N, C-alpha and C positions, 0 to 999 in steps of 0.2 A: 426761341427753339431752347428744346434740354438737348446738352450735348456730350457724348461720348467717345472719344481718342485712344484706340484697342490697338496691338499688336493685330498685322489681317496675317493671319493664323488658322486654320479651322476652328483649332482649339478651343476660341471665340466670341465662337458662333453664337452660342449659346449664352454669354454676358450680354451680345449681342437683341439674345433676343430677350432677352431679360426686362433689358432695357427697356425696347418700345411696348413690352408688356405693361407695366407699369407707371410711364406716360399718358398710355390710355385708360387705365384698368378703374378711371370716376365716373367712363364715358358707357361702355357697357356692351360695346363690342361685342355685336354674335359672337360665334368656331367659329361660324360660317369665312364672315371675315378671318381676323386673324389665321388663318387657313390659311387663305391666302395671301398677306399680307408675309406668314412665315414668308411663305416657297415663294414671292420675289426676293425678301430682304434676306434665303440662302442662298439665291444661286444670283445676285447680286456681289454678298462677301464670298463668295465662294471664287466668285470668281477674277475677282480686289489678287485675293489673297495666291490664289496660286498663278495668274501672270501679270503681273497688275509693272511686278517689281523683277518678277523670273530674270535669274537663281537667285536675289537678294531679299531679304522681307525690309518690307517697311510698315508701317502705322492708318489705315483708313478713320473719319472723324464719321461717328453718325450724326444726324439731327431727327431732333426727332420731335413732332408741334402738334397741336390736336384745335383745328378753327370750329368754330357753332356756323351755325347757319348756312347751308347741315353741314352735319360735323364731318368734319375733315381731316385724315389723317396723312399727312403729316412727314416724310418717311429721305434724310438727304443724303446721302452717303460721300468723302468728297477723302481721293487720293491725294497721292503724290505722285504717284507711278506713271511706265507709259505710254501715251495718248490714245482713245479707244472709247470712241460712243460707241459703242454697245445696238445703239437702236439704225445704228445704215447697214449691221446688218441685211443681208438681202430670209424673210424668212420663208422656213421651211417646206414643202410643197407636202403637206399631212395628208392631199390620195392615195399621191406613194406608196409600196408596200412598205414598210418596216425597215423591210434589209435592205432597199432599190437607194434608202433613204442619207444622204449626204449625212456623220457625222456630225453633231453643234448645230445649233442654234431654239432647240426644244425649247429649252433652260426661259431663255429670253423671249419667245415668239407666248411663253405660258404667261411667260409674265406680263406682259402688254397686253392683252387678253382677258389676267386679273385683275391690272390695275382699272383707274379711273382717270388717269394720268401716268406720260412718265416724260423727265428730260435728261437734257444730257447737257453742256454747261464745260467747255475748256478754258478755262484762265487765268495766268499771270503763277502756270507752269503747273495747275492741279486741275483731277476730269471729280469733275461733281456729277451725279447721277439721282434724281429725285424722283420718286412716287409720289402717287394720291392716290387713296380711297377713303370714298365715303363710310360715315359707318353703321 
């Protein structure tokens, strides 16, 4: 698994996306798949940037690999911020009118819909969220 570590600030999202795109380039993923991956990574990265270390700033390590048969992209985001499992958040009620819904939760809901697998682990003071998407 290839890794990079960056400060968890919004301005580093493009560097994270570039790293992921370079890692999977030789597998020629479709634009549709990569759009879903980009949206999921943005949701997860921005949440870490805004909440994991608040009001301070910390770092996040992004791991990226591709397994074969079938080709599957695996991305992990690890931070040392406050323990938080976004998978425990209740899914929004998408049958409600937009103006009646509670604010928040839609990004992780879409991430769960777009990815083939998503998991969370908290070990030795570190949050790790891992997503997988077949290419």
